[in-house]
Phi, psi and omega in degrees: 000316179294322184290329180291311179296334177291321181298309181300313175313303182305320184293323180294316182295327175296312180305314184297321177295322183295321179290324181288322190293307183309315182295320173295315179305303184282333176262348169081021180250132173252141177296157186309121181102332181072163172262130182200177176224162181250124179278174182307328181266019178053027168277125184276134176237130184297125178285350182246041178300320178228148179268134185299155179303344184269359180305148173226152009274350173206141175300129180232168187241141185273108180288174184298341187262004177089006182262144176266131188242118169286166187284330172302313177303321182286327178291320181291324173304325191252028196289314192302315190292316183295324182293313180299312179291325176300320183287321178305321180275001180076039185233133179292125188299338184293324179292327180294317177301320176295316179296318183285333172291319181291320182295322185258010189294325186240027181224168167277121178289152177250119186304321191261355169229065192288344176270358182050055175278141181235166180274188181287343177266003176087014176266145184295131185285158180249133180227149179284326187226165173297322182293327180283317175301322180295316188293310178302322175299324182290325169300318178293318183292311184304319183290340186258343182224059179307331185283341180262007184245128171271128172249022177288136182280120174252098186299133181288124189233007183271195196272164178289334177308318185292326183290314183297315178300327183288326180295311178302324182289306184287342172283336173290326173287312177270068195287003168282348186261129179295117179299315185295329172296311183292318176298321178283335180286316177303322178298308182303321183288327192244021180055049181056046169065042173229357183288116193290318181298327179282324177289334174301337172245020177044047175235108182264358188243356174084021183290130188240152170237187179292341178255018170118209174311134167299138176254136179232146198297330182206168188293323176293326168298317178302317181278330173300312177302321182296301183304310183305317178303309174303314182300315186266320181270348183246278179305325190278346177252021171089000184266090195247343182267158176303321181290320179285328172292318180298330175300329177258314187293315181215076188274167173202152175258134179279184184293342168270008177076019176268149178280125178222163170297139179296125183301320186291326176293328178290321178291328177291312181292319181289332173291322180291325175300316179300324182287313187271010190309318187247022185272350184294139177199149183290130175243132182249170176304312174311315182293321182290335183276331178275348185289000000 
């Protein structure tokens, strides 16, 4: 009889635990003192650090403040950035919100890889910030959903200040790029962001194709393309000085037959550097929306 009662008591304890844990997962409320265990080195570890994939109604992530966030809540928190970036790519943001919710619906989302991008070996890609991960996801989305992307070219007619702010913003995201060098190269190429025929195609950096100046759909996309190009093809390959950048960006062969940066181009960029020397400030999406 005692053995039977003991077995029933144990069964009831197990059932109680099974009922209690999903309740805690769904409500985000832990009992006083939390659930934990003590390891061999006597350090207490929370048993609820991450919600398991079986959680219902949806897997969520425990943030640093101890709150549970659904992916919808996280995306809403980032709404201004997502809408700004979607507009930059010529995509209606509603498609982006829908796709990101679908992608992350059954998984714990990654704040810096919200699109769950993987490399050619199937490994999750790593990004420094939410913004960088979002941009790379949008490039991927655009390539797979071309019918949802507008490529209509809208000539830029605004001020040089806004372009300079865009360069500040994007060099903060691609932070291996030196802002002063980037803004000065752009100024040297585009007459301090005032040459009309370049602004008509949203190209401030002088990028060329076989058909002439590369055309970009809007100024935001044009500046993003420029900074991303510097990040991946110049700074990302160890070309970090003006001379090494210029050797590829604006080359000439000297008297000895060596390819070097064109001296006149170097002088133009250095003159721009003197102007922009103390111009850096942190620019947020809110600042860009207000401009």
